[in-house]
C-alpha positions as CSV (number, residue, x, y, z in Angstrom):
1,X,100.2,-68.5,-13.0
2,X,98.4,-71.7,-14.2
3,X,99.7,-70.5,-18.0
4,X,103.1,-70.4,-17.0
5,X,103.0,-74.0,-15.4
6,X,101.6,-75.1,-18.2
7,X,104.2,-73.1,-20.7
8,X,107.2,-74.2,-18.9
9,X,105.9,-78.3,-19.0
10,X,105.2,-77.6,-22.6
11,X,108.7,-75.9,-23.3
12,X,110.5,-79.4,-21.3
13,X,108.9,-81.7,-23.0
14,X,109.4,-80.1,-26.6
15,X,113.1,-80.2,-25.4
16,X,113.0,-83.5,-24.4
17,X,111.4,-85.0,-27.4
18,X,113.9,-83.4,-29.8
19,X,116.7,-84.6,-27.6
20,X,115.9,-87.9,-26.9
21,X,114.3,-91.3,-29.0
22,X,111.1,-92.9,-28.4
23,X,111.2,-95.8,-26.2
24,X,108.8,-98.0,-28.1
25,X,108.0,-100.4,-25.0
26,X,107.7,-97.7,-22.7
27,X,104.0,-96.2,-21.7
28,X,103.3,-93.7,-19.2
29,X,100.0,-93.6,-16.9
30,X,99.1,-89.9,-16.6
31,X,97.3,-88.7,-13.7
32,X,95.3,-84.9,-13.5
33,X,92.9,-86.3,-12.1
34,X,93.0,-87.5,-8.9
35,X,93.1,-91.6,-9.2
36,X,94.1,-94.8,-7.6
37,X,95.1,-97.9,-8.0
38,X,91.1,-98.9,-8.2
39,X,91.0,-96.6,-10.7
40,X,90.5,-97.1,-14.4
41,X,94.4,-95.8,-14.9
42,X,95.8,-97.8,-12.1
43,X,93.9,-101.1,-13.3
44,X,95.0,-100.1,-16.6
45,X,98.9,-100.2,-15.6
46,X,98.0,-102.9,-13.5
47,X,97.5,-105.2,-16.5
48,X,100.1,-103.7,-18.6
49,X,103.0,-104.8,-15.9
50,X,101.0,-108.1,-15.1
51,X,101.7,-109.0,-19.2
52,X,105.5,-107.9,-18.8
53,X,107.4,-106.6,-21.7
54,X,107.0,-102.6,-21.1
55,X,107.8,-100.3,-18.9
56,X,105.5,-98.0,-17.0
57,X,106.0,-94.7,-15.8
58,X,103.2,-92.7,-13.9
59,X,103.0,-89.0,-14.1
60,X,100.8,-87.4,-11.7
61,X,99.7,-83.8,-11.2
62,X,99.7,-84.6,-7.0
63,X,104.1,-84.0,-7.0
64,X,102.5,-80.7,-7.3
65,X,101.3,-80.3,-4.4
66,X,104.2,-78.6,-2.2
67,X,104.4,-78.9,1.5
68,X,107.1,-79.5,2.7
69,X,110.8,-79.3,1.7
70,X,110.8,-82.3,-0.2
71,X,108.0,-82.1,-1.9
72,X,109.5,-78.6,-3.4
73,X,111.5,-81.4,-5.6
74,X,108.8,-83.3,-6.6
75,X,107.7,-80.7,-8.0
76,X,110.6,-79.9,-10.2
77,X,110.6,-83.1,-10.8
78,X,107.1,-83.2,-12.2
79,X,108.3,-80.1,-14.8
80,X,112.1,-82.3,-15.6
81,X,111.9,-85.7,-15.4
82,X,108.5,-86.4,-15.4
83,X,108.3,-83.9,-18.7
84,X,111.1,-86.2,-20.4
85,X,109.6,-89.7,-19.0
86,X,106.3,-88.9,-21.0
87,X,108.4,-87.3,-24.4
88,X,110.2,-90.7,-24.6
89,X,106.9,-92.8,-24.4
90,X,105.3,-94.5,-27.2
91,X,101.9,-95.1,-25.8
92,X,100.5,-93.0,-23.3
93,X,97.1,-93.6,-21.3
94,X,95.4,-90.5,-19.3
95,X,92.2,-90.4,-16.5
96,X,90.8,-86.5,-17.3
97,X,92.1,-83.5,-19.4
98,X,96.0,-82.6,-19.0
99,X,96.1,-79.1,-19.7
100,X,99.5,-78.8,-20.6
101,X,99.1,-81.1,-23.0
102,X,97.6,-78.2,-25.6
103,X,101.4,-77.3,-26.6
104,X,103.2,-80.8,-26.2
105,X,104.7,-81.8,-29.3
106,X,103.9,-85.3,-29.5
107,X,105.9,-88.0,-31.8
108,X,103.9,-88.8,-34.9
109,X,104.9,-92.7,-33.4
110,X,103.5,-91.7,-30.0
111,X,99.7,-92.9,-29.8
112,X,97.6,-90.9,-26.2
113,X,94.6,-92.8,-25.4
114,X,91.9,-91.1,-22.9
115,X,90.7,-93.6,-20.3
116,X,88.4,-90.9,-18.7
117,X,87.8,-91.4,-15.0
118,X,83.8,-92.1,-14.7
119,X,82.2,-94.3,-16.9
120,X,78.9,-93.5,-18.9
121,X,76.6,-90.0,-19.7
122,X,75.1,-88.6,-16.9
123,X,76.0,-84.9,-15.8
124,X,77.5,-83.1,-18.9
125,X,81.0,-83.0,-18.8
126,X,84.5,-81.3,-21.0
127,X,83.1,-79.0,-23.5
128,X,79.2,-79.9,-23.3
129,X,79.5,-78.1,-19.6
130,X,79.5,-74.4,-19.7
131,X,83.0,-73.3,-19.4
132,X,85.0,-70.4,-19.7
133,X,86.0,-69.6,-23.4
134,X,89.4,-69.9,-23.0
135,X,89.1,-73.4,-20.9
136,X,87.1,-74.7,-24.0
137,X,89.7,-73.2,-26.6
138,X,92.5,-75.6,-24.1
139,X,90.2,-78.2,-24.1
140,X,89.7,-78.3,-28.0
141,X,93.8,-77.5,-28.4
142,X,94.3,-81.0,-25.6
143,X,92.2,-83.5,-27.9
144,X,93.5,-82.7,-30.8
145,X,96.4,-84.2,-28.9
146,X,94.1,-87.5,-28.5
147,X,94.3,-90.6,-30.7
148,X,91.7,-92.6,-28.9
149,X,89.4,-91.8,-26.4
150,X,87.7,-95.1,-24.7
151,X,83.9,-95.2,-23.4
152,X,82.2,-97.4,-21.7
153,X,79.1,-98.4,-24.3
154,X,78.1,-97.3,-28.0
155,X,75.6,-95.2,-27.0
156,X,77.1,-93.1,-25.1
157,X,80.3,-92.6,-27.4
158,X,78.9,-89.3,-29.6
159,X,78.3,-87.4,-25.8
160,X,82.5,-88.6,-25.2
161,X,82.8,-87.0,-29.5
162,X,80.7,-83.8,-28.0
163,X,82.3,-83.8,-25.4
164,X,86.0,-83.8,-26.3
165,X,85.2,-81.8,-29.7
166,X,86.5,-84.5,-31.6
167,X,85.4,-86.6,-34.3
168,X,83.3,-89.7,-33.4
169,X,85.9,-91.9,-35.0
170,X,88.5,-91.3,-32.1
171,X,86.1,-93.0,-29.7
172,X,86.2,-96.8,-29.2
173,X,83.6,-98.2,-26.6
174,X,85.6,-100.8,-25.4
175,X,84.5,-100.6,-21.5
176,X,85.9,-99.5,-18.8
177,X,88.8,-101.1,-16.8
178,X,87.7,-100.0,-13.2
179,X,84.8,-101.8,-14.0
180,X,86.5,-105.1,-14.5
181,X,87.6,-104.5,-11.1
182,X,83.7,-104.3,-9.9
183,X,82.6,-107.1,-11.3
184,X,85.1,-109.6,-10.9
185,X,84.7,-112.4,-7.8
186,X,85.7,-110.8,-4.4
187,X,85.5,-111.7,-0.9
188,X,83.0,-109.6,0.3
189,X,81.9,-111.1,4.0
190,X,85.8,-110.7,4.4
191,X,85.8,-106.8,3.5
192,X,82.5,-106.6,5.7
193,X,84.6,-108.4,8.6
194,X,87.3,-105.8,8.7
195,X,85.0,-103.2,7.9
196,X,83.1,-104.0,10.6
197,X,85.9,-104.6,12.8
198,X,86.7,-100.8,12.1
199,X,83.1,-99.5,12.4
200,X,81.2,-101.8,15.4
201,X,78.2,-100.1,15.3
202,X,77.5,-101.0,11.5
203,X,78.1,-104.8,12.8
204,X,74.8,-106.6,11.8
205,X,72.8,-103.9,10.1
206,X,72.5,-103.6,6.0
207,X,74.9,-100.7,4.9
208,X,73.3,-97.7,2.7
209,X,75.8,-95.1,1.3
210,X,75.0,-91.3,1.4
211,X,77.3,-89.9,-1.3
212,X,76.8,-86.3,-2.3
213,X,78.4,-84.7,-4.8
214,X,79.8,-81.1,-4.7
215,X,78.3,-77.7,-5.2
216,X,80.0,-74.8,-6.7
217,X,79.5,-72.6,-4.0
218,X,81.6,-73.5,-0.6
219,X,78.5,-72.3,1.4
220,X,76.3,-74.6,-0.1
221,X,79.1,-77.7,0.5
222,X,78.9,-76.9,4.1
223,X,75.6,-76.9,4.5
224,X,74.7,-80.1,2.9
225,X,74.4,-82.7,5.7
226,X,72.3,-80.7,7.5
227,X,68.9,-82.1,5.1
228,X,70.3,-85.5,6.7
229,X,67.4,-86.2,9.1
230,X,69.7,-89.3,11.3
231,X,67.3,-88.8,13.9
232,X,64.5,-89.9,11.6
233,X,66.5,-92.4,9.7
234,X,67.4,-94.1,12.7
235,X,63.9,-94.5,14.9
236,X,62.5,-95.6,11.8
237,X,65.3,-98.0,10.2
238,X,68.0,-98.3,12.4
239,X,66.8,-101.9,13.6
240,X,67.8,-102.9,10.0
241,X,70.2,-100.0,8.6
242,X,72.8,-97.5,9.3
243,X,73.9,-94.7,7.2
244,X,77.2,-93.9,6.2
245,X,78.2,-91.0,4.8
246,X,80.7,-90.4,2.1
247,X,81.4,-86.5,0.8
248,X,83.1,-85.9,-2.1
249,X,87.0,-84.7,-2.2
250,X,86.3,-81.3,-3.2
251,X,83.8,-80.8,-0.2
252,X,86.2,-79.5,2.1
253,X,83.7,-78.4,5.3
254,X,80.6,-80.0,6.3
255,X,79.8,-81.1,10.1
256,X,79.4,-84.5,11.0
257,X,76.3,-85.9,11.4
258,X,75.6,-87.9,14.9
259,X,73.9,-91.4,14.5
260,X,75.5,-91.9,11.4
261,X,79.4,-93.1,10.6
262,X,81.6,-90.8,8.7
263,X,83.8,-93.1,5.6
264,X,85.1,-90.2,3.5
265,X,88.2,-91.8,3.9
266,X,87.6,-95.2,3.2
267,X,87.6,-96.8,-0.7
268,X,84.8,-96.0,-2.5
269,X,84.9,-99.8,-4.8
270,X,85.4,-101.3,-1.1
271,X,82.3,-99.5,-0.1
272,X,80.2,-100.7,-3.8
273,X,80.9,-103.9,-2.4
274,X,79.4,-103.7,0.8
275,X,76.8,-101.4,1.0
276,X,73.1,-102.5,0.0
277,X,71.9,-99.4,-1.2
278,X,73.1,-96.1,-2.4
279,X,71.6,-92.8,-2.0
280,X,73.1,-89.7,-4.1
281,X,72.3,-86.6,-6.1
282,X,73.9,-86.0,-9.3
283,X,77.1,-88.1,-8.2
284,X,78.0,-90.5,-10.9
285,X,78.9,-93.1,-7.8
286,X,75.2,-94.4,-9.0
287,X,77.0,-95.9,-12.3
288,X,79.1,-98.3,-9.7
289,X,75.9,-99.5,-7.8
290,X,73.6,-99.6,-10.9
291,X,76.2,-101.9,-12.6
292,X,75.9,-104.2,-9.4
293,X,72.3,-104.1,-9.8
294,X,71.6,-102.2,-6.5
295,X,69.4,-99.9,-5.5
296,X,69.7,-96.4,-6.0
297,X,68.1,-93.4,-4.3
298,X,68.5,-89.8,-5.8
299,X,68.0,-86.9,-3.0
300,X,67.8,-84.0,-5.3
301,X,66.5,-81.4,-3.1
302,X,68.0,-78.7,-4.8
303,X,67.3,-80.0,-8.3
304,X,66.2,-76.6,-9.9
305,X,69.0,-74.9,-8.7
306,X,72.0,-77.4,-9.4
307,X,70.7,-77.6,-13.0
308,X,71.1,-73.5,-13.7
309,X,74.4,-74.6,-12.9
310,X,75.2,-78.1,-14.5
311,X,73.2,-79.4,-17.0
312,X,72.7,-83.5,-17.4
313,X,72.5,-85.4,-21.0
314,X,68.8,-86.2,-20.4
315,X,65.7,-85.5,-18.2
316,X,67.4,-86.2,-14.2
317,X,64.3,-87.6,-13.3
318,X,63.3,-90.4,-16.5
319,X,66.7,-90.8,-16.4
320,X,68.4,-91.8,-12.7
321,X,68.1,-95.4,-12.2
322,X,65.8,-95.4,-8.9
323,X,63.6,-92.9,-7.1
324,X,64.0,-89.5,-6.8
325,X,63.7,-87.8,-3.5
326,X,62.9,-83.9,-2.5
327,X,63.1,-84.5,1.0
328,X,64.2,-86.8,3.7
329,X,60.8,-88.1,4.0
330,X,61.0,-89.0,0.7
331,X,64.4,-90.8,1.0
332,X,62.7,-93.0,3.9
333,X,60.1,-93.8,1.8
334,X,62.4,-94.6,-1.1
335,X,64.4,-96.8,1.4
336,X,61.6,-98.8,2.4
337,X,60.6,-100.3,-1.1
338,X,64.1,-100.5,-2.2
339,X,63.3,-102.8,-5.4
340,X,60.5,-100.8,-6.8
341,X,63.0,-99.3,-9.3
342,X,64.3,-102.6,-10.5
343,X,63.4,-102.2,-14.7
344,X,64.7,-98.3,-14.4
345,X,68.0,-99.6,-13.1
346,X,68.4,-102.4,-15.6
347,X,68.2,-99.8,-18.3
348,X,70.6,-97.3,-16.8
349,X,72.9,-100.7,-16.7
350,X,72.1,-101.7,-20.4
351,X,72.4,-98.3,-22.2
352,X,75.5,-97.1,-19.8
353,X,77.5,-100.3,-20.6
354,X,78.0,-103.3,-23.0
355,X,80.6,-105.7,-21.5
356,X,80.1,-107.3,-18.5
357,X,82.8,-109.8,-18.7
358,X,85.4,-108.0,-16.9
359,X,88.2,-108.2,-19.8
360,X,87.3,-104.2,-20.8
361,X,91.4,-103.9,-19.9
362,X,92.0,-106.4,-22.4
363,X,89.9,-105.1,-25.0
364,X,91.5,-101.5,-24.6
365,X,94.8,-103.4,-24.6
366,X,94.3,-105.2,-28.2
367,X,93.1,-102.2,-30.0
368,X,95.8,-99.6,-28.9
369,X,99.0,-101.5,-27.9
370,X,98.6,-104.8,-29.5
371,X,97.8,-103.7,-33.0
372,X,100.2,-101.3,-33.0
373,X,103.4,-102.8,-32.0
């Protein structure tokens, strides 16, 4: 069924490419990966719109989620008007692999830029990850359509070239647009006040965010929070801290934990600003906290099992920017000594990021749009 959708989209796109001319001032933003105003794609779009002189259009696979009569027409529009908008665009930004792209015949004058949806290098992704042969072939075909791939540091550029199966000359270490927003000045006290009004149990306490990633097995996802001992946490640390839990969008079933605060629906950028530290496992959310030099704790109770399914670019325990705990007692001890891994945190930050000046979107614009105008 997916191949049918990919081919149908390519059919319309390639037809529109032959019929309609390229619009030199049109910039398309394609979101095959769930994003929003605060991911790199959204921030790049806001930057281009603020400059003026360009027409921006959005193409999102969210339009394919049919839940009613009106959404059916949105899905039709994705294949028709959406494909036409993309076919006419001089510049195309993406935040993930867009599988129909394997068969899209872009104009030779069009410039296609992969922003990706994460920074640095942590878990293997793209064709570096264990994938079925058919998906690897399609991802390689998609990568051939890319003119530029953006990454956050020179150190990780070779890994991005490997992940996309392309020459390193296509990889530009210009920084990530979403980093601009994370590092920009913001009124944290106002954010915290609004948060406390919504979650009064958090008022007056430091906040610790538990943000685990999903497992491939739904049963493991549903049991994920059973490893949290909220009673022990609150008995030993509850006077000073409140534990927040934000589940990955792909975790569809996990019972709430009494004595904690569920913030799954809250924006991760806001949480990164107001939380004092993060507990995660294999999630790239550690990049955001490391960027802000906030303590990271890694609750890797199933590390050996997880590595069999999804490998890392580097040795996990020596690379991650914080203490690794195999049980919840270890997590508690790490929280009591939050700054014990400061040097490791700094090293991780400097390896994965080259720029800390809030100028990443400008650098990208200057390199891929201004230079070609």
